[in-house]
mmCIF file of the N, C-alpha and C atoms, coordinates in Angstrom:
data_MODEL
# 
_entry.id   MODEL 
# 
loop_
_atom_site.group_PDB 
_atom_site.id 
_atom_site.type_symbol 
_atom_site.label_atom_id 
_atom_site.label_alt_id 
_atom_site.label_comp_id 
_atom_site.label_asym_id 
_atom_site.label_entity_id 
_atom_site.label_seq_id 
_atom_site.pdbx_PDB_ins_code 
_atom_site.Cartn_x 
_atom_site.Cartn_y 
_atom_site.Cartn_z 
_atom_site.occupancy 
_atom_site.B_iso_or_equiv 
_atom_site.pdbx_formal_charge 
_atom_site.auth_seq_id 
_atom_site.auth_comp_id 
_atom_site.auth_asym_id 
_atom_site.auth_atom_id 
_atom_site.pdbx_PDB_model_num 
ATOM 1   N N  . MET A 1 1  ? -12.549 -0.636  -5.392  1.00 0.00 ? 1  MET A N  1 
ATOM 2   C CA . MET A 1 1  ? -12.688 0.474   -6.086  1.00 0.00 ? 1  MET A CA 1 
ATOM 3   C C  . MET A 1 1  ? -10.913 -0.187  -6.443  1.00 0.00 ? 1  MET A C  1 
ATOM 4   N N  . GLY A 1 2  ? -10.997 0.700   -7.903  1.00 0.00 ? 2  GLY A N  1 
ATOM 5   C CA . GLY A 1 2  ? -9.999  1.172   -8.521  1.00 0.00 ? 2  GLY A CA 1 
ATOM 6   C C  . GLY A 1 2  ? -8.867  1.869   -8.008  1.00 0.00 ? 2  GLY A C  1 
ATOM 7   N N  . CYS A 1 3  ? -7.203  1.714   -8.609  1.00 0.00 ? 3  CYS A N  1 
ATOM 8   C CA . CYS A 1 3  ? -6.212  2.847   -7.949  1.00 0.00 ? 3  CYS A CA 1 
ATOM 9   C C  . CYS A 1 3  ? -6.703  3.646   -8.519  1.00 0.00 ? 3  CYS A C  1 
ATOM 10  N N  . GLU A 1 4  ? -7.075  4.177   -9.185  1.00 0.00 ? 4  GLU A N  1 
ATOM 11  C CA . GLU A 1 4  ? -7.557  5.759   -10.177 1.00 0.00 ? 4  GLU A CA 1 
ATOM 12  C C  . GLU A 1 4  ? -8.512  6.427   -9.366  1.00 0.00 ? 4  GLU A C  1 
ATOM 13  N N  . GLU A 1 5  ? -8.690  5.985   -8.316  1.00 0.00 ? 5  GLU A N  1 
ATOM 14  C CA . GLU A 1 5  ? -9.873  6.518   -7.211  1.00 0.00 ? 5  GLU A CA 1 
ATOM 15  C C  . GLU A 1 5  ? -8.518  6.423   -5.871  1.00 0.00 ? 5  GLU A C  1 
ATOM 16  N N  . LYS A 1 6  ? -7.989  6.204   -5.437  1.00 0.00 ? 6  LYS A N  1 
ATOM 17  C CA . LYS A 1 6  ? -7.481  6.340   -4.559  1.00 0.00 ? 6  LYS A CA 1 
ATOM 18  C C  . LYS A 1 6  ? -6.407  7.126   -4.514  1.00 0.00 ? 6  LYS A C  1 
ATOM 19  N N  . LYS A 1 7  ? -6.161  7.033   -3.096  1.00 0.00 ? 7  LYS A N  1 
ATOM 20  C CA . LYS A 1 7  ? -5.499  8.173   -2.949  1.00 0.00 ? 7  LYS A CA 1 
ATOM 21  C C  . LYS A 1 7  ? -3.657  8.227   -3.317  1.00 0.00 ? 7  LYS A C  1 
ATOM 22  N N  . ARG A 1 8  ? -3.098  8.920   -3.384  1.00 0.00 ? 8  ARG A N  1 
ATOM 23  C CA . ARG A 1 8  ? -1.170  8.287   -3.535  1.00 0.00 ? 8  ARG A CA 1 
ATOM 24  C C  . ARG A 1 8  ? 0.023   9.251   -2.650  1.00 0.00 ? 8  ARG A C  1 
ATOM 25  N N  . PHE A 1 9  ? 0.741   8.370   -2.350  1.00 0.00 ? 9  PHE A N  1 
ATOM 26  C CA . PHE A 1 9  ? 1.398   8.959   -1.096  1.00 0.00 ? 9  PHE A CA 1 
ATOM 27  C C  . PHE A 1 9  ? 3.215   8.600   -1.981  1.00 0.00 ? 9  PHE A C  1 
ATOM 28  N N  . LYS A 1 10 ? 3.608   9.829   -2.080  1.00 0.00 ? 10 LYS A N  1 
ATOM 29  C CA . LYS A 1 10 ? 4.859   9.049   -3.299  1.00 0.00 ? 10 LYS A CA 1 
ATOM 30  C C  . LYS A 1 10 ? 5.942   8.293   -1.705  1.00 0.00 ? 10 LYS A C  1 
ATOM 31  N N  . THR A 1 11 ? 5.628   8.584   -0.488  1.00 0.00 ? 11 THR A N  1 
ATOM 32  C CA . THR A 1 11 ? 6.830   7.994   0.099   1.00 0.00 ? 11 THR A CA 1 
ATOM 33  C C  . THR A 1 11 ? 6.370   6.997   1.264   1.00 0.00 ? 11 THR A C  1 
ATOM 34  N N  . LYS A 1 12 ? 6.580   5.893   1.640   1.00 0.00 ? 12 LYS A N  1 
ATOM 35  C CA . LYS A 1 12 ? 6.779   4.899   2.165   1.00 0.00 ? 12 LYS A CA 1 
ATOM 36  C C  . LYS A 1 12 ? 6.239   5.783   3.758   1.00 0.00 ? 12 LYS A C  1 
ATOM 37  N N  . LYS A 1 13 ? 7.102   6.712   4.136   1.00 0.00 ? 13 LYS A N  1 
ATOM 38  C CA . LYS A 1 13 ? 6.701   7.485   5.306   1.00 0.00 ? 13 LYS A CA 1 
ATOM 39  C C  . LYS A 1 13 ? 5.732   8.081   5.379   1.00 0.00 ? 13 LYS A C  1 
ATOM 40  N N  . MET A 1 14 ? 5.147   9.021   4.254   1.00 0.00 ? 14 MET A N  1 
ATOM 41  C CA . MET A 1 14 ? 3.778   9.645   4.188   1.00 0.00 ? 14 MET A CA 1 
ATOM 42  C C  . MET A 1 14 ? 2.421   8.371   4.361   1.00 0.00 ? 14 MET A C  1 
ATOM 43  N N  . VAL A 1 15 ? 2.893   7.399   3.582   1.00 0.00 ? 15 VAL A N  1 
ATOM 44  C CA . VAL A 1 15 ? 1.366   6.563   4.074   1.00 0.00 ? 15 VAL A CA 1 
ATOM 45  C C  . VAL A 1 15 ? 1.936   5.906   5.511   1.00 0.00 ? 15 VAL A C  1 
ATOM 46  N N  . GLU A 1 16 ? 2.722   5.986   5.527   1.00 0.00 ? 16 GLU A N  1 
ATOM 47  C CA . GLU A 1 16 ? 2.909   4.560   7.069   1.00 0.00 ? 16 GLU A CA 1 
ATOM 48  C C  . GLU A 1 16 ? 2.428   5.882   8.180   1.00 0.00 ? 16 GLU A C  1 
ATOM 49  N N  . LYS A 1 17 ? 2.342   6.669   7.897   1.00 0.00 ? 17 LYS A N  1 
ATOM 50  C CA . LYS A 1 17 ? 1.998   8.129   9.010   1.00 0.00 ? 17 LYS A CA 1 
ATOM 51  C C  . LYS A 1 17 ? 0.619   8.395   9.017   1.00 0.00 ? 17 LYS A C  1 
ATOM 52  N N  . PHE A 1 18 ? -0.312  8.823   6.975   1.00 0.00 ? 18 PHE A N  1 
ATOM 53  C CA . PHE A 1 18 ? -1.522  8.580   7.411   1.00 0.00 ? 18 PHE A CA 1 
ATOM 54  C C  . PHE A 1 18 ? -1.917  7.031   8.152   1.00 0.00 ? 18 PHE A C  1 
ATOM 55  N N  . ILE A 1 19 ? -1.733  6.030   7.508   1.00 0.00 ? 19 ILE A N  1 
ATOM 56  C CA . ILE A 1 19 ? -2.194  4.584   8.611   1.00 0.00 ? 19 ILE A CA 1 
ATOM 57  C C  . ILE A 1 19 ? -2.034  4.601   9.835   1.00 0.00 ? 19 ILE A C  1 
ATOM 58  N N  . TYR A 1 20 ? -0.807  5.276   10.406  1.00 0.00 ? 20 TYR A N  1 
ATOM 59  C CA . TYR A 1 20 ? -1.277  4.912   12.116  1.00 0.00 ? 20 TYR A CA 1 
ATOM 60  C C  . TYR A 1 20 ? -1.919  5.887   12.289  1.00 0.00 ? 20 TYR A C  1 
ATOM 61  N N  . GLU A 1 21 ? -2.335  7.029   11.525  1.00 0.00 ? 21 GLU A N  1 
ATOM 62  C CA . GLU A 1 21 ? -3.332  8.236   12.443  1.00 0.00 ? 21 GLU A CA 1 
ATOM 63  C C  . GLU A 1 21 ? -4.668  7.419   11.907  1.00 0.00 ? 21 GLU A C  1 
ATOM 64  N N  . PHE A 1 22 ? -4.243  6.475   10.762  1.00 0.00 ? 22 PHE A N  1 
ATOM 65  C CA . PHE A 1 22 ? -6.149  5.977   10.752  1.00 0.00 ? 22 PHE A CA 1 
ATOM 66  C C  . PHE A 1 22 ? -6.531  5.496   12.044  1.00 0.00 ? 22 PHE A C  1 
ATOM 67  N N  . ASN A 1 23 ? -4.935  4.144   11.630  1.00 0.00 ? 23 ASN A N  1 
ATOM 68  C CA . ASN A 1 23 ? -5.930  3.164   12.662  1.00 0.00 ? 23 ASN A CA 1 
ATOM 69  C C  . ASN A 1 23 ? -5.959  3.285   14.002  1.00 0.00 ? 23 ASN A C  1 
ATOM 70  N N  . LYS A 1 24 ? -5.554  4.365   14.781  1.00 0.00 ? 24 LYS A N  1 
ATOM 71  C CA . LYS A 1 24 ? -5.196  4.573   16.043  1.00 0.00 ? 24 LYS A CA 1 
ATOM 72  C C  . LYS A 1 24 ? -6.700  5.150   16.838  1.00 0.00 ? 24 LYS A C  1 
ATOM 73  N N  . ASP A 1 25 ? -7.815  5.175   15.450  1.00 0.00 ? 25 ASP A N  1 
ATOM 74  C CA . ASP A 1 25 ? -9.120  5.339   15.632  1.00 0.00 ? 25 ASP A CA 1 
ATOM 75  C C  . ASP A 1 25 ? -9.500  4.180   16.835  1.00 0.00 ? 25 ASP A C  1 
ATOM 76  N N  . PRO A 1 26 ? -10.450 4.363   17.785  1.00 0.00 ? 26 PRO A N  1 
ATOM 77  C CA . PRO A 1 26 ? -10.832 2.975   18.488  1.00 0.00 ? 26 PRO A CA 1 
ATOM 78  C C  . PRO A 1 26 ? -12.043 2.657   17.518  1.00 0.00 ? 26 PRO A C  1 
ATOM 79  N N  . LEU A 1 27 ? -13.310 3.377   17.157  1.00 0.00 ? 27 LEU A N  1 
ATOM 80  C CA . LEU A 1 27 ? -13.998 2.914   15.645  1.00 0.00 ? 27 LEU A CA 1 
ATOM 81  C C  . LEU A 1 27 ? -13.420 2.250   14.598  1.00 0.00 ? 27 LEU A C  1 
ATOM 82  N N  . ILE A 1 28 ? -12.731 2.236   14.501  1.00 0.00 ? 28 ILE A N  1 
ATOM 83  C CA . ILE A 1 28 ? -12.380 1.786   12.847  1.00 0.00 ? 28 ILE A CA 1 
ATOM 84  C C  . ILE A 1 28 ? -12.303 -0.347  13.087  1.00 0.00 ? 28 ILE A C  1 
ATOM 85  N N  . LYS A 1 29 ? -12.856 -0.583  12.556  1.00 0.00 ? 29 LYS A N  1 
ATOM 86  C CA . LYS A 1 29 ? -12.961 -2.319  12.798  1.00 0.00 ? 29 LYS A CA 1 
ATOM 87  C C  . LYS A 1 29 ? -12.302 -2.882  11.212  1.00 0.00 ? 29 LYS A C  1 
ATOM 88  N N  . GLU A 1 30 ? -11.803 -2.547  10.777  1.00 0.00 ? 30 GLU A N  1 
ATOM 89  C CA . GLU A 1 30 ? -11.090 -2.932  9.592   1.00 0.00 ? 30 GLU A CA 1 
ATOM 90  C C  . GLU A 1 30 ? -9.767  -2.140  9.374   1.00 0.00 ? 30 GLU A C  1 
ATOM 91  N N  . LYS A 1 31 ? -8.387  -2.712  9.527   1.00 0.00 ? 31 LYS A N  1 
ATOM 92  C CA . LYS A 1 31 ? -7.010  -1.485  9.495   1.00 0.00 ? 31 LYS A CA 1 
ATOM 93  C C  . LYS A 1 31 ? -6.908  -1.869  8.087   1.00 0.00 ? 31 LYS A C  1 
ATOM 94  N N  . LEU A 1 32 ? -6.303  -0.433  7.757   1.00 0.00 ? 32 LEU A N  1 
ATOM 95  C CA . LEU A 1 32 ? -5.323  -0.463  6.425   1.00 0.00 ? 32 LEU A CA 1 
ATOM 96  C C  . LEU A 1 32 ? -4.181  -0.661  6.211   1.00 0.00 ? 32 LEU A C  1 
ATOM 97  N N  . VAL A 1 33 ? -3.405  -1.322  5.452   1.00 0.00 ? 33 VAL A N  1 
ATOM 98  C CA . VAL A 1 33 ? -2.353  -1.517  5.146   1.00 0.00 ? 33 VAL A CA 1 
ATOM 99  C C  . VAL A 1 33 ? -1.962  -0.846  3.860   1.00 0.00 ? 33 VAL A C  1 
ATOM 100 N N  . SER A 1 34 ? -0.296  -0.298  3.678   1.00 0.00 ? 34 SER A N  1 
ATOM 101 C CA . SER A 1 34 ? -0.162  0.062   2.408   1.00 0.00 ? 34 SER A CA 1 
ATOM 102 C C  . SER A 1 34 ? 0.486   -0.827  1.253   1.00 0.00 ? 34 SER A C  1 
ATOM 103 N N  . TYR A 1 35 ? 0.778   -0.512  -0.022  1.00 0.00 ? 35 TYR A N  1 
ATOM 104 C CA . TYR A 1 35 ? 1.195   -1.224  -0.935  1.00 0.00 ? 35 TYR A CA 1 
ATOM 105 C C  . TYR A 1 35 ? 1.622   -0.416  -1.839  1.00 0.00 ? 35 TYR A C  1 
ATOM 106 N N  . TRP A 1 36 ? 2.997   -0.984  -2.969  1.00 0.00 ? 36 TRP A N  1 
ATOM 107 C CA . TRP A 1 36 ? 3.384   -0.182  -3.630  1.00 0.00 ? 36 TRP A CA 1 
ATOM 108 C C  . TRP A 1 36 ? 2.377   -0.770  -4.798  1.00 0.00 ? 36 TRP A C  1 
ATOM 109 N N  . CYS A 1 37 ? 2.026   0.284   -5.679  1.00 0.00 ? 37 CYS A N  1 
ATOM 110 C CA . CYS A 1 37 ? 1.657   1.166   -6.826  1.00 0.00 ? 37 CYS A CA 1 
ATOM 111 C C  . CYS A 1 37 ? 2.967   0.800   -8.227  1.00 0.00 ? 37 CYS A C  1 
ATOM 112 N N  . GLN A 1 38 ? 2.863   -0.078  -9.264  1.00 0.00 ? 38 GLN A N  1 
ATOM 113 C CA . GLN A 1 38 ? 3.961   -0.242  -9.724  1.00 0.00 ? 38 GLN A CA 1 
ATOM 114 C C  . GLN A 1 38 ? 3.478   0.595   -11.043 1.00 0.00 ? 38 GLN A C  1 
ATOM 115 N N  . ARG A 1 39 ? 2.045   -0.114  -11.093 1.00 0.00 ? 39 ARG A N  1 
ATOM 116 C CA . ARG A 1 39 ? 1.431   1.174   -12.442 1.00 0.00 ? 39 ARG A CA 1 
ATOM 117 C C  . ARG A 1 39 ? 1.749   3.078   -12.040 1.00 0.00 ? 39 ARG A C  1 
ATOM 118 N N  . HIS A 1 40 ? 1.600   3.674   -10.834 1.00 0.00 ? 40 HIS A N  1 
ATOM 119 C CA . HIS A 1 40 ? 1.383   4.362   -10.954 1.00 0.00 ? 40 HIS A CA 1 
ATOM 120 C C  . HIS A 1 40 ? 2.939   5.086   -10.001 1.00 0.00 ? 40 HIS A C  1 
ATOM 121 N N  . GLN A 1 41 ? 3.779   4.151   -9.719  1.00 0.00 ? 41 GLN A N  1 
ATOM 122 C CA . GLN A 1 41 ? 4.933   4.409   -9.238  1.00 0.00 ? 41 GLN A CA 1 
ATOM 123 C C  . GLN A 1 41 ? 4.663   5.301   -7.184  1.00 0.00 ? 41 GLN A C  1 
ATOM 124 N N  . VAL A 1 42 ? 3.835   5.048   -6.688  1.00 0.00 ? 42 VAL A N  1 
ATOM 125 C CA . VAL A 1 42 ? 3.037   6.075   -6.046  1.00 0.00 ? 42 VAL A CA 1 
ATOM 126 C C  . VAL A 1 42 ? 2.844   4.402   -4.709  1.00 0.00 ? 42 VAL A C  1 
ATOM 127 N N  . TRP A 1 43 ? 2.703   4.672   -3.195  1.00 0.00 ? 43 TRP A N  1 
ATOM 128 C CA . TRP A 1 43 ? 1.846   4.074   -2.536  1.00 0.00 ? 43 TRP A CA 1 
ATOM 129 C C  . TRP A 1 43 ? 0.482   3.871   -2.044  1.00 0.00 ? 43 TRP A C  1 
ATOM 130 N N  . HIS A 1 44 ? -0.237  3.280   -1.943  1.00 0.00 ? 44 HIS A N  1 
ATOM 131 C CA . HIS A 1 44 ? -1.832  3.527   -1.981  1.00 0.00 ? 44 HIS A CA 1 
ATOM 132 C C  . HIS A 1 44 ? -2.449  2.979   -0.708  1.00 0.00 ? 44 HIS A C  1 
ATOM 133 N N  . VAL A 1 45 ? -3.353  2.875   -0.269  1.00 0.00 ? 45 VAL A N  1 
ATOM 134 C CA . VAL A 1 45 ? -4.225  2.348   0.902   1.00 0.00 ? 45 VAL A CA 1 
ATOM 135 C C  . VAL A 1 45 ? -5.168  1.346   0.470   1.00 0.00 ? 45 VAL A C  1 
ATOM 136 N N  . SER A 1 46 ? -5.166  0.281   1.410   1.00 0.00 ? 46 SER A N  1 
ATOM 137 C CA . SER A 1 46 ? -5.981  -0.831  1.667   1.00 0.00 ? 46 SER A CA 1 
ATOM 138 C C  . SER A 1 46 ? -6.819  -0.734  3.009   1.00 0.00 ? 46 SER A C  1 
ATOM 139 N N  . LYS A 1 47 ? -7.885  -1.957  2.677   1.00 0.00 ? 47 LYS A N  1 
ATOM 140 C CA . LYS A 1 47 ? -8.074  -2.487  3.373   1.00 0.00 ? 47 LYS A CA 1 
ATOM 141 C C  . LYS A 1 47 ? -7.405  -3.545  4.355   1.00 0.00 ? 47 LYS A C  1 
ATOM 142 N N  . GLU A 1 48 ? -7.031  -4.012  5.097   1.00 0.00 ? 48 GLU A N  1 
ATOM 143 C CA . GLU A 1 48 ? -6.145  -5.619  5.335   1.00 0.00 ? 48 GLU A CA 1 
ATOM 144 C C  . GLU A 1 48 ? -7.223  -6.311  4.712   1.00 0.00 ? 48 GLU A C  1 
ATOM 145 N N  . SER A 1 49 ? -8.219  -6.836  4.568   1.00 0.00 ? 49 SER A N  1 
ATOM 146 C CA . SER A 1 49 ? -8.287  -8.179  4.042   1.00 0.00 ? 49 SER A CA 1 
ATOM 147 C C  . SER A 1 49 ? -8.541  -7.776  2.373   1.00 0.00 ? 49 SER A C  1 
ATOM 148 N N  . ASN A 1 50 ? -8.504  -6.822  1.869   1.00 0.00 ? 50 ASN A N  1 
ATOM 149 C CA . ASN A 1 50 ? -8.625  -6.278  0.547   1.00 0.00 ? 50 ASN A CA 1 
ATOM 150 C C  . ASN A 1 50 ? -7.270  -6.600  -0.048  1.00 0.00 ? 50 ASN A C  1 
ATOM 151 N N  . LYS A 1 51 ? -6.138  -7.285  0.621   1.00 0.00 ? 51 LYS A N  1 
ATOM 152 C CA . LYS A 1 51 ? -4.556  -6.739  -0.113  1.00 0.00 ? 51 LYS A CA 1 
ATOM 153 C C  . LYS A 1 51 ? -4.211  -8.224  -0.787  1.00 0.00 ? 51 LYS A C  1 
ATOM 154 N N  . ARG A 1 52 ? -4.987  -7.234  -1.898  1.00 0.00 ? 52 ARG A N  1 
ATOM 155 C CA . ARG A 1 52 ? -4.499  -8.212  -3.032  1.00 0.00 ? 52 ARG A CA 1 
ATOM 156 C C  . ARG A 1 52 ? -3.079  -9.158  -2.900  1.00 0.00 ? 52 ARG A C  1 
ATOM 157 N N  . PRO A 1 53 ? -2.841  -10.299 -3.385  1.00 0.00 ? 53 PRO A N  1 
ATOM 158 C CA . PRO A 1 53 ? -1.591  -11.513 -3.667  1.00 0.00 ? 53 PRO A CA 1 
ATOM 159 C C  . PRO A 1 53 ? -0.790  -10.232 -5.066  1.00 0.00 ? 53 PRO A C  1 
ATOM 160 N N  . PRO A 1 54 ? 1.005   -10.754 -4.412  1.00 0.00 ? 54 PRO A N  1 
ATOM 161 C CA . PRO A 1 54 ? 1.358   -9.557  -5.644  1.00 0.00 ? 54 PRO A CA 1 
ATOM 162 C C  . PRO A 1 54 ? 1.837   -10.041 -6.951  1.00 0.00 ? 54 PRO A C  1 
ATOM 163 N N  . LYS A 1 55 ? 1.719   -8.794  -7.851  1.00 0.00 ? 55 LYS A N  1 
ATOM 164 C CA . LYS A 1 55 ? 1.763   -9.347  -8.781  1.00 0.00 ? 55 LYS A CA 1 
ATOM 165 C C  . LYS A 1 55 ? 3.562   -9.848  -9.708  1.00 0.00 ? 55 LYS A C  1 
ATOM 166 N N  . TRP A 1 56 ? 2.815   -10.634 -10.515 1.00 0.00 ? 56 TRP A N  1 
ATOM 167 C CA . TRP A 1 56 ? 4.342   -10.969 -11.121 1.00 0.00 ? 56 TRP A CA 1 
ATOM 168 C C  . TRP A 1 56 ? 5.430   -10.076 -11.124 1.00 0.00 ? 56 TRP A C  1 
ATOM 169 N N  . PHE A 1 57 ? 5.368   -8.350  -11.452 1.00 0.00 ? 57 PHE A N  1 
ATOM 170 C CA . PHE A 1 57 ? 6.679   -7.793  -11.686 1.00 0.00 ? 57 PHE A CA 1 
ATOM 171 C C  . PHE A 1 57 ? 6.840   -7.484  -10.713 1.00 0.00 ? 57 PHE A C  1 
ATOM 172 N N  . GLU A 1 58 ? 5.778   -7.137  -9.357  1.00 0.00 ? 58 GLU A N  1 
ATOM 173 C CA . GLU A 1 58 ? 6.237   -6.914  -8.501  1.00 0.00 ? 58 GLU A CA 1 
ATOM 174 C C  . GLU A 1 58 ? 6.902   -7.884  -7.472  1.00 0.00 ? 58 GLU A C  1 
ATOM 175 N N  . ILE A 1 59 ? 6.644   -8.815  -7.785  1.00 0.00 ? 59 ILE A N  1 
ATOM 176 C CA . ILE A 1 59 ? 7.696   -10.460 -7.214  1.00 0.00 ? 59 ILE A CA 1 
ATOM 177 C C  . ILE A 1 59 ? 9.335   -10.188 -8.049  1.00 0.00 ? 59 ILE A C  1 
ATOM 178 N N  . LEU A 1 60 ? 9.385   -9.744  -8.881  1.00 0.00 ? 60 LEU A N  1 
ATOM 179 C CA . LEU A 1 60 ? 10.328  -9.525  -9.936  1.00 0.00 ? 60 LEU A CA 1 
ATOM 180 C C  . LEU A 1 60 ? 11.363  -8.672  -9.296  1.00 0.00 ? 60 LEU A C  1 
ATOM 181 N N  . ASP A 1 61 ? 10.376  -7.313  -9.060  1.00 0.00 ? 61 ASP A N  1 
ATOM 182 C CA . ASP A 1 61 ? 11.353  -6.214  -8.796  1.00 0.00 ? 61 ASP A CA 1 
ATOM 183 C C  . ASP A 1 61 ? 12.280  -6.300  -6.772  1.00 0.00 ? 61 ASP A C  1 
ATOM 184 N N  . ARG A 1 62 ? 11.440  -7.396  -6.043  1.00 0.00 ? 62 ARG A N  1 
ATOM 185 C CA . ARG A 1 62 ? 11.635  -7.808  -5.022  1.00 0.00 ? 62 ARG A CA 1 
ATOM 186 C C  . ARG A 1 62 ? 13.029  -8.475  -5.174  1.00 0.00 ? 62 ARG A C  1 
ATOM 187 N N  . LEU A 1 63 ? 12.507  -9.592  -6.029  1.00 0.00 ? 63 LEU A N  1 
ATOM 188 C CA . LEU A 1 63 ? 13.651  -10.460 -6.151  1.00 0.00 ? 63 LEU A CA 1 
ATOM 189 C C  . LEU A 1 63 ? 15.287  -9.310  -6.424  1.00 0.00 ? 63 LEU A C  1 
ATOM 190 N N  . LYS A 1 64 ? 14.888  -8.304  -7.276  1.00 0.00 ? 64 LYS A N  1 
ATOM 191 C CA . LYS A 1 64 ? 16.320  -7.773  -8.417  1.00 0.00 ? 64 LYS A CA 1 
ATOM 192 C C  . LYS A 1 64 ? 16.966  -6.904  -7.133  1.00 0.00 ? 64 LYS A C  1 
ATOM 193 N N  . ASN A 1 65 ? 15.827  -6.122  -6.411  1.00 0.00 ? 65 ASN A N  1 
ATOM 194 C CA . ASN A 1 65 ? 15.937  -5.404  -5.041  1.00 0.00 ? 65 ASN A CA 1 
ATOM 195 C C  . ASN A 1 65 ? 17.299  -6.326  -3.443  1.00 0.00 ? 65 ASN A C  1 
ATOM 196 N N  . ILE A 1 66 ? 16.569  -7.655  -4.039  1.00 0.00 ? 66 ILE A N  1 
ATOM 197 C CA . ILE A 1 66 ? 17.309  -8.788  -3.081  1.00 0.00 ? 66 ILE A CA 1 
ATOM 198 C C  . ILE A 1 66 ? 18.633  -8.428  -3.159  1.00 0.00 ? 66 ILE A C  1 
ATOM 199 N N  . GLN A 1 67 ? 19.317  -8.841  -4.565  1.00 0.00 ? 67 GLN A N  1 
ATOM 200 C CA . GLN A 1 67 ? 19.881  -9.931  -5.270  1.00 0.00 ? 67 GLN A CA 1 
ATOM 201 C C  . GLN A 1 67 ? 20.836  -8.760  -5.120  1.00 0.00 ? 67 GLN A C  1 
ATOM 202 N N  . LYS A 1 68 ? 20.525  -6.988  -4.763  1.00 0.00 ? 68 LYS A N  1 
ATOM 203 C CA . LYS A 1 68 ? 21.189  -5.924  -5.124  1.00 0.00 ? 68 LYS A CA 1 
ATOM 204 C C  . LYS A 1 68 ? 22.268  -5.641  -3.487  1.00 0.00 ? 68 LYS A C  1 
# 
């Protein structure tokens, strides 16, 4: 599923609450994780097994934030 169809969360707190509620269901086989979408400037969720490696601009953003 591309991120065009994925649910969008404005804050990390909102996405973490959604993930917590989803993952506490004992029948869930794969946990959800969150990731920042640079393209849409929102948080998305994905299955843990689908977690993709960070893209180059995400790595640069992290480095920029570390230097602050």
